[in-house]
BAKELO-298876 format. One record per atom (N, C-alpha, C, O): atom name; x, y, z. Coordinates in steps of 0.02 Angstrom, whole numbers. Each point is the difference from the previous one (the first is absolute). Example, Ala and Ser with C-alpha at 12.3 -4.5 7.8 and 13.67 -1.06 7.14 Angstrom:
2
+----+--------+--------+--------+
! at !      x !      y !      z !
+----+--------+--------+--------+
!  N !    660 !   -284 !    390 !
! CA !    -45 !     59 !      0 !
!  C !     45 !     60 !      0 !
!  O !     52 !     -1 !     33 !
!  N !    -70 !     54 !    -69 !
! CA !     42 !     59 !      3 !
!  C !    -39 !     55 !     37 !
!  O !     25 !     55 !      8 !
+----+--------+--------+--------+
//
This chain:
82
+----+--------+--------+--------+
! at !      x !      y !      z !
+----+--------+--------+--------+
!  N !   -353 !   -464 !    -71 !
! CA !     26 !    -22 !     64 !
!  C !    -14 !     54 !     51 !
!  O !      4 !     60 !    -15 !
!  N !    -22 !    -82 !     78 !
! CA !     -7 !     45 !     51 !
!  C !     28 !    -30 !     68 !
!  O !     -5 !    -61 !     12 !
!  N !     32 !    102 !     29 !
! CA !     30 !    -21 !     61 !
!  C !    -20 !     51 !     54 !
!  O !    -16 !     57 !    -16 !
!  N !     17 !    -77 !     79 !
! CA !    -14 !     46 !     53 !
!  C !    -10 !    -33 !     65 !
!  O !     15 !    -59 !     10 !
!  N !    -42 !    100 !     36 !
! CA !    -23 !    -26 !     64 !
!  C !    -59 !     40 !     23 !
!  O !    -11 !     58 !    -18 !
!  N !    -28 !    -93 !     59 !
! CA !    -63 !     28 !     25 !
!  C !     -5 !    -17 !     75 !
!  O !     13 !    -57 !     20 !
!  N !    -30 !    104 !     19 !
! CA !    -14 !    -14 !     71 !
!  C !    -74 !    -10 !      8 !
!  O !    -40 !     45 !    -15 !
!  N !     21 !   -103 !     40 !
! CA !    -70 !    -18 !     11 !
!  C !     -8 !    -13 !     75 !
!  O !     18 !    -54 !     24 !
!  N !    -43 !    101 !     11 !
! CA !     -7 !     -5 !     74 !
!  C !     66 !    -20 !     31 !
!  O !     47 !     40 !      0 !
!  N !    -41 !   -101 !     27 !
! CA !     61 !    -22 !     32 !
!  C !     45 !    -41 !    -42 !
!  O !     46 !    -32 !     25 !
!  N !    -60 !     33 !    -90 !
! CA !     42 !    -42 !    -49 !
!  C !     32 !     44 !    -51 !
!  O !    -28 !     52 !    -20 !
!  N !     86 !    -73 !     -2 !
! CA !     35 !     32 !    -56 !
!  C !      4 !    -51 !    -56 !
!  O !     27 !    -54 !     10 !
!  N !    -53 !     72 !    -68 !
! CA !      0 !    -40 !    -60 !
!  C !     51 !     29 !    -49 !
!  O !     -8 !     57 !    -23 !
!  N !     60 !    -96 !      8 !
! CA !     50 !     22 !    -49 !
!  C !     -3 !    -47 !    -59 !
!  O !     -2 !    -60 !      9 !
!  N !      2 !     88 !    -70 !
! CA !     -9 !    -41 !    -59 !
!  C !     36 !     23 !    -60 !
!  O !     17 !     59 !     -5 !
!  N !     -3 !   -103 !    -39 !
! CA !     29 !     17 !    -67 !
!  C !    -24 !    -52 !    -50 !
!  O !     -9 !    -58 !     17 !
!  N !     -1 !     81 !    -77 !
! CA !    -25 !    -42 !    -54 !
!  C !     52 !    -20 !    -49 !
!  O !     44 !     40 !    -16 !
!  N !    -49 !   -101 !     -9 !
! CA !     44 !    -24 !    -52 !
!  C !    -44 !    -41 !    -47 !
!  O !    -28 !    -52 !     18 !
!  N !     23 !     79 !    -78 !
! CA !    -45 !    -30 !    -52 !
!  C !    -71 !     -2 !     28 !
!  O !    -27 !     53 !     13 !
!  N !     -4 !   -110 !     -4 !
! CA !    -68 !     -2 !     23 !
!  C !     -3 !    -30 !     71 !
!  O !    -49 !    -31 !     19 !
!  N !    103 !     40 !     19 !
! CA !      1 !    -22 !     68 !
!  C !     21 !     57 !     47 !
!  O !     32 !     49 !    -20 !
!  N !    -51 !    -57 !     83 !
! CA !     17 !     48 !     52 !
!  C !     37 !    -36 !     56 !
!  O !    -25 !    -50 !     25 !
!  N !     81 !     73 !     -6 !
! CA !     34 !    -23 !     60 !
!  C !    -18 !     51 !     54 !
!  O !      9 !     60 !    -10 !
!  N !    -34 !    -84 !     67 !
! CA !    -15 !     46 !     50 !
!  C !     18 !    -29 !     70 !
!  O !      4 !    -60 !     12 !
!  N !      4 !    108 !     34 !
! CA !      9 !    -20 !     70 !
!  C !    -50 !     40 !     43 !
!  O !    -12 !     59 !    -13 !
!  N !    -15 !    -90 !     59 !
! CA !    -46 !     34 !     47 !
!  C !     29 !    -11 !     72 !
!  O !     20 !    -55 !     20 !
!  N !    -18 !    110 !     16 !
! CA !     28 !     -1 !     68 !
!  C !    -51 !     29 !     47 !
!  O !    -30 !     53 !    -14 !
!  N !     18 !    -87 !     71 !
! CA !    -40 !     25 !     55 !
!  C !     45 !     39 !     44 !
!  O !     47 !    -28 !     28 !
!  N !    -58 !     93 !    -22 !
! CA !     42 !     45 !     39 !
!  C !     -6 !    -13 !     76 !
!  O !     45 !     18 !     37 !
!  N !    -99 !    -48 !    -14 !
! CA !     -7 !    -16 !     70 !
!  C !     39 !    -63 !     22 !
!  O !     34 !      0 !     51 !
!  N !    -42 !    -53 !    -93 !
! CA !     34 !    -63 !     20 !
!  C !     67 !    -13 !    -33 !
!  O !     41 !    -39 !     25 !
!  N !    -31 !     73 !    -83 !
! CA !     62 !    -12 !    -39 !
!  C !     -6 !    -59 !    -46 !
!  O !     48 !    -17 !    -36 !
!  N !   -107 !    -17 !     35 !
! CA !    -10 !    -54 !    -48 !
!  C !      4 !     26 !    -72 !
!  O !    -24 !     54 !    -16 !
!  N !     54 !    -92 !    -25 !
! CA !     11 !     16 !    -71 !
!  C !    -13 !    -61 !    -45 !
!  O !     15 !    -57 !     18 !
!  N !    -44 !     70 !    -77 !
! CA !     -8 !    -50 !    -51 !
!  C !     23 !     28 !    -65 !
!  O !     -8 !     59 !    -14 !
!  N !     37 !   -104 !    -28 !
! CA !     21 !     19 !    -69 !
!  C !    -37 !    -45 !    -48 !
!  O !     -2 !    -61 !      8 !
!  N !    -27 !     93 !    -58 !
! CA !    -43 !    -36 !    -49 !
!  C !     20 !     19 !    -70 !
!  O !     25 !     56 !    -12 !
!  N !    -35 !   -101 !    -32 !
! CA !      3 !     14 !    -74 !
!  C !    -64 !    -26 !    -30 !
!  O !    -14 !    -60 !      3 !
!  N !    -27 !    108 !    -32 !
! CA !    -66 !    -12 !    -18 !
!  C !    -18 !     30 !    -67 !
!  O !     35 !     45 !    -23 !
!  N !    -89 !    -67 !     -9 !
! CA !    -18 !     27 !    -64 !
!  C !    -21 !     76 !      7 !
!  O !    -34 !     18 !     48 !
!  N !     52 !     23 !    -95 !
! CA !    -15 !     71 !      1 !
!  C !    -74 !     13 !      5 !
!  O !    -22 !     42 !     38 !
!  N !    -17 !    -80 !    -79 !
! CA !    -72 !     15 !     -1 !
!  C !    -32 !    -12 !     70 !
!  O !    -42 !     39 !     22 !
!  N !     61 !    -92 !     12 !
! CA !    -26 !    -14 !     64 !
!  C !     24 !     52 !     52 !
!  O !    -39 !     20 !     44 !
!  N !     98 !      0 !    -49 !
! CA !     28 !     50 !     45 !
!  C !    -35 !     68 !     -7 !
!  O !    -14 !     33 !     50 !
!  N !      0 !    -12 !   -113 !
! CA !    -33 !     65 !     -9 !
!  C !    -73 !     -4 !     26 !
!  O !    -26 !     50 !     25 !
!  N !     -5 !   -107 !    -31 !
! CA !    -67 !     -7 !     27 !
!  C !      0 !      6 !     75 !
!  O !    -44 !     31 !     29 !
!  N !     95 !    -63 !      5 !
! CA !      6 !      6 !     71 !
!  C !     16 !     74 !     20 !
!  O !    -26 !     27 !     49 !
!  N !     68 !      3 !    -86 !
! CA !     15 !     70 !     15 !
!  C !    -58 !     47 !     -6 !
!  O !     -8 !     46 !     40 !
!  N !    -34 !    -58 !    -90 !
! CA !    -60 !     40 !     -7 !
!  C !    -48 !    -10 !     58 !
!  O !    -30 !     48 !     23 !
!  N !     23 !   -109 !      0 !
! CA !    -42 !    -13 !     58 !
!  C !     30 !     33 !     62 !
!  O !    -37 !     28 !     41 !
!  N !    102 !    -30 !    -33 !
! CA !     30 !     26 !     60 !
!  C !     -5 !     76 !      6 !
!  O !     -9 !     27 !     54 !
!  N !     15 !      7 !   -112 !
! CA !      2 !     72 !      5 !
!  C !    -65 !     36 !    -19 !
!  O !     -5 !     61 !     10 !
!  N !    -42 !    -95 !    -35 !
! CA !    -62 !     32 !    -20 !
!  C !    -50 !     -5 !     58 !
!  O !     -4 !    -52 !     33 !
!  N !    -32 !    104 !    -22 !
! CA !    -54 !     -2 !     54 !
!  C !    -47 !    -55 !    -16 !
!  O !    -24 !     -7 !    -56 !
!  N !      9 !    -32 !    108 !
! CA !    -42 !    -56 !     -3 !
!  C !     17 !    -53 !    -55 !
!  O !    -43 !    -39 !    -20 !
!  N !    105 !     38 !     -4 !
! CA !     20 !    -50 !    -50 !
!  C !    -29 !      9 !    -66 !
!  O !      8 !    -44 !    -43 !
!  N !    -42 !     98 !     30 !
! CA !    -35 !      8 !    -65 !
!  C !     54 !     15 !    -54 !
!  O !     56 !     18 !     18 !
!  N !    -72 !    -24 !    -79 !
! CA !    -62 !    -15 !    -33 !
!  C !    -18 !    -72 !    -10 !
!  O !    -59 !    -15 !     -5 !
!  N !    107 !    -31 !      2 !
! CA !    -13 !    -69 !    -19 !
!  C !     21 !    -49 !     55 !
!  O !     22 !    -56 !    -16 !
!  N !    -27 !     73 !     78 !
! CA !     30 !    -44 !     50 !
!  C !    -30 !    -69 !      3 !
!  O !     35 !    -48 !     12 !
!  N !   -100 !     43 !    -24 !
! CA !    -34 !    -67 !      5 !
!  C !     27 !    -45 !    -56 !
!  O !     13 !    -58 !     11 !
!  N !     -5 !     84 !    -69 !
! CA !     24 !    -39 !    -54 !
!  C !     75 !    -14 !      6 !
!  O !     23 !    -55 !    -15 !
!  N !     16 !    105 !     37 !
! CA !     73 !     -6 !      2 !
!  C !     26 !    -33 !     64 !
!  O !     58 !    -19 !      3 !
!  N !    -99 !     12 !     49 !
! CA !     27 !    -22 !     64 !
!  C !     33 !    -68 !     -2 !
!  O !     54 !     -7 !     29 !
!  N !    -83 !    -44 !    -62 !
! CA !     36 !    -65 !      2 !
!  C !     72 !      3 !    -29 !
!  O !     46 !    -30 !     28 !
!  N !    -38 !     65 !    -81 !
! CA !     67 !      5 !    -29 !
!  C !     46 !     43 !     45 !
!  O !     59 !    -15 !     10 !
!  N !    -88 !     68 !     17 !
! CA !     41 !     44 !     46 !
!  C !     19 !    -42 !     64 !
!  O !     56 !      9 !     25 !
!  N !    -99 !    -50 !      0 !
! CA !     18 !    -38 !     58 !
!  C !     52 !    -54 !    -16 !
!  O !     33 !    -24 !     46 !
!  N !    -25 !      5 !   -108 !
! CA !     50 !    -49 !    -18 !
!  C !     70 !     24 !      9 !
!  O !     45 !    -41 !      1 !
!  N !    -34 !    106 !      4 !
! CA !     66 !     29 !      6 !
!  C !     14 !     20 !     73 !
!  O !     51 !     32 !     12 !
!  N !    -92 !    -47 !     34 !
! CA !     12 !     15 !     69 !
!  C !     48 !    -50 !     33 !
!  O !     -2 !    -59 !    -17 !
!  N !     44 !     82 !     62 !
! CA !     46 !    -47 !     34 !
!  C !    -40 !    -52 !     42 !
!  O !    -59 !     11 !     16 !
!  N !     89 !    -65 !      0 !
! CA !    -34 !    -52 !     40 !
!  C !     -5 !     24 !     74 !
!  O !    -45 !    -22 !     37 !
!  N !     88 !     66 !    -17 !
! CA !     -5 !     27 !     69 !
!  C !    -58 !     48 !      1 !
!  O !      3 !     51 !    -33 !
!  N !    -55 !    -65 !     71 !
! CA !    -60 !     39 !     -1 !
!  C !     10 !     71 !     27 !
!  O !    -40 !     45 !    -14 !
!  N !     94 !    -33 !     54 !
! CA !     15 !     66 !     25 !
!  C !     29 !     45 !    -53 !
!  O !      2 !     61 !      9 !
!  N !     20 !    -88 !    -63 !
! CA !     30 !     38 !    -54 !
!  C !    -48 !     14 !    -59 !
!  O !     19 !     29 !    -50 !
!  N !    -80 !    -50 !     58 !
! CA !    -50 !     14 !    -55 !
!  C !     -9 !     76 !     -6 !
!  O !     -3 !     36 !     49 !
!  N !      0 !    -14 !   -110 !
! CA !     -8 !     76 !    -10 !
!  C !    -63 !     17 !    -39 !
!  O !     -8 !     56 !    -23 !
!  N !    -38 !   -105 !     17 !
! CA !    -68 !     15 !    -21 !
!  C !    -48 !    -23 !     56 !
!  O !     18 !    -45 !     38 !
!  N !    -77 !     74 !    -34 !
! CA !    -46 !    -21 !     52 !
!  C !    -28 !    -70 !    -13 !
!  O !     -9 !    -22 !    -57 !
!  N !     -5 !    -12 !    112 !
! CA !    -29 !    -66 !     -8 !
!  C !    -74 !      2 !    -10 !
!  O !    -31 !    -52 !     -8 !
+----+--------+--------+--------+
//
């Protein structure tokens, strides 16, 4: 299990894991918009790898569809590049 928060530019990502799921919230510090999601751990970790690794490497092309599946519907709260 891992829990934490990460500041990604103008967003704060707060997360905690339970079994094979992650509950997370993402907040836009400029607008105050927030989304809360409960997603599969495997998809979340792929999104996290894309978000924090330079150029989304090493497997961003293969992992992107699953990573995108855990993004909020509000486009302003996306935390991986489009």
